[in-house]
Residue frames as qw, qx, qy, qz and C-alpha x, y, z in Angstrom:
[[0.207, 0.544, -0.595, 0.554, -24.97, -21.48, 23.66],
 [0.632, -0.357, -0.675, 0.130, -25.01, -23.46, 26.84],
 [0.374, -0.853, 0.002, -0.363, -25.82, -21.80, 30.14],
 [0.240, 0.480, -0.693, 0.482, -23.16, -21.60, 32.81],
 [0.724, -0.410, -0.547, -0.089, -23.72, -23.95, 35.69],
 [0.514, -0.163, -0.463, 0.704, -21.34, -22.41, 38.22],
 [0.128, -0.876, -0.411, 0.216, -22.67, -19.50, 40.27],
 [0.413, 0.462, 0.083, 0.780, -21.76, -16.06, 38.98],
 [0.267, -0.400, -0.484, 0.731, -21.42, -13.30, 41.58],
 [0.188, 0.451, 0.038, -0.872, -22.81, -10.57, 39.31],
 [0.628, 0.492, 0.589, -0.132, -25.71, -11.12, 36.97],
 [0.402, 0.859, -0.100, -0.301, -24.50, -8.58, 34.39],
 [0.165, -0.568, 0.759, 0.273, -21.27, -10.53, 33.90],
 [0.459, 0.114, 0.877, 0.083, -23.15, -13.63, 32.78],
 [0.473, 0.735, 0.452, -0.175, -25.46, -11.58, 30.55],
 [0.012, -0.789, 0.289, 0.543, -22.66, -9.58, 28.92],
 [0.309, -0.213, 0.798, 0.470, -21.69, -12.23, 26.37],
 [0.239, 0.455, 0.800, 0.310, -25.08, -12.13, 24.64],
 [0.062, 0.749, 0.280, -0.597, -25.84, -8.40, 24.87],
 [0.422, 0.372, 0.510, 0.650, -26.63, -6.78, 21.54],
 [0.020, -0.457, -0.164, 0.874, -26.91, -3.07, 21.11],
 [0.410, 0.675, 0.603, 0.110, -29.62, -1.54, 18.99],
 [0.017, 0.919, -0.073, -0.388, -27.65, 1.68, 18.50],
 [0.809, 0.414, 0.171, 0.380, -25.86, 1.88, 15.18],
 [0.456, -0.471, 0.093, 0.749, -22.60, 3.83, 15.01],
 [0.330, 0.813, 0.004, -0.481, -22.51, 6.88, 12.77],
 [0.855, 0.461, 0.135, 0.197, -21.38, 6.29, 9.18],
 [0.625, -0.319, 0.185, 0.688, -17.72, 6.89, 8.38],
 [0.210, 0.842, -0.070, -0.491, -16.79, 10.09, 6.65],
 [0.832, 0.465, 0.169, 0.250, -15.71, 9.70, 3.06],
 [0.548, -0.417, 0.191, 0.700, -12.12, 10.71, 2.42],
 [0.339, 0.859, -0.030, -0.382, -11.62, 13.73, 0.24],
 [0.833, 0.521, -0.052, 0.180, -9.63, 13.38, -2.96],
 [0.175, 0.811, -0.435, 0.349, -6.72, 15.34, -1.49],
 [0.573, -0.531, 0.558, -0.282, -6.53, 13.22, 1.63],
 [0.953, 0.120, 0.278, -0.024, -6.72, 10.00, -0.38],
 [0.653, 0.684, -0.195, 0.259, -3.98, 11.23, -2.74],
 [0.126, -0.779, 0.509, -0.344, -1.85, 12.16, 0.26],
 [0.790, -0.317, 0.494, -0.178, -2.20, 8.70, 1.77],
 [0.913, 0.375, 0.118, 0.108, -1.32, 7.06, -1.55],
 [0.392, 0.801, -0.323, 0.318, 1.70, 9.32, -1.92],
 [0.413, -0.664, 0.549, -0.295, 2.84, 8.52, 1.60],
 [0.917, -0.061, 0.386, -0.077, 2.47, 4.80, 0.95],
 [0.792, 0.573, -0.033, 0.210, 4.41, 5.02, -2.30],
 [0.086, 0.837, -0.438, 0.318, 7.16, 7.01, -0.57],
 [0.640, -0.492, 0.552, -0.208, 7.53, 4.37, 2.15],
 [0.937, 0.191, 0.288, 0.044, 7.60, 1.52, -0.39],
 [0.582, 0.751, -0.178, 0.256, 10.15, 3.39, -2.54],
 [0.191, -0.786, 0.519, -0.277, 12.35, 3.97, 0.52],
 [0.808, -0.270, 0.513, -0.108, 12.27, 0.29, 1.43],
 [0.875, 0.434, 0.160, 0.145, 13.03, -0.82, -2.12],
 [0.336, 0.852, -0.292, 0.277, 15.85, 1.72, -2.39],
 [0.421, -0.683, 0.559, -0.207, 17.40, 0.60, 0.87],
 [0.903, -0.022, 0.428, 0.020, 17.34, -3.02, -0.31],
 [0.733, 0.644, 0.019, 0.216, 18.88, -2.09, -3.65],
 [0.147, 0.846, -0.394, 0.327, 21.61, 0.03, -2.06],
 [0.549, -0.585, 0.540, -0.255, 22.24, -2.39, 0.81],
 [0.984, 0.132, 0.099, -0.070, 22.47, -5.61, -1.19],
 [0.664, 0.577, -0.361, 0.309, 26.03, -5.06, -2.51],
 [0.125, -0.662, 0.553, -0.491, 27.25, -4.29, 1.01],
 [0.764, -0.278, 0.454, -0.366, 25.78, -7.52, 2.34],
 [0.925, 0.337, -0.161, -0.074, 27.02, -9.79, -0.44],
 [0.701, -0.515, 0.423, 0.253, 30.05, -11.97, 0.20],
 [0.399, 0.746, -0.458, -0.273, 32.87, -11.58, -2.29],
 [0.918, -0.111, 0.381, 0.008, 33.67, -15.13, -3.44],
 [0.653, 0.716, -0.232, 0.090, 36.23, -14.17, -6.10],
 [0.858, -0.083, -0.201, 0.465, 39.81, -15.43, -5.59],
 [0.399, -0.762, -0.023, 0.509, 42.21, -13.17, -3.76],
 [0.510, 0.851, 0.009, 0.125, 43.44, -10.48, -6.08],
 [0.767, -0.050, -0.039, 0.639, 47.16, -10.17, -6.65],
 [0.175, -0.778, -0.054, 0.601, 48.76, -6.78, -5.95],
 [0.555, 0.830, 0.057, -0.020, 49.19, -4.58, -8.99],
 [0.779, 0.003, 0.089, 0.621, 52.65, -4.73, -10.53],
 [0.178, -0.722, 0.007, 0.669, 54.57, -1.48, -10.52],
 [0.560, 0.812, 0.037, -0.160, 54.69, 0.58, -13.69],
 [0.847, 0.219, 0.056, 0.481, 57.64, -0.01, -15.99],
 [0.447, -0.566, -0.018, 0.692, 60.62, 2.34, -15.36],
 [0.342, 0.203, 0.456, 0.796, 60.38, 3.79, -18.86],
 [0.087, -0.747, -0.506, -0.422, 57.24, 5.80, -18.11]]
């Protein structure tokens, strides 16, 4: 990396981009089986809701391109 040539008012600002910490963060906790199953179930529920809304909403959004239907003729007087 090239050094900056313009003056920097604070030395720590120019040194901050190459600072490396020697402290390692603690390891992540492993998820329990119940919590993992709950997350999977929640994900499946959200996906099922989205798929269901698309399936139920598609007929409402489709444009009916069939020719105009003629009115039904009245029933014959004999019935």
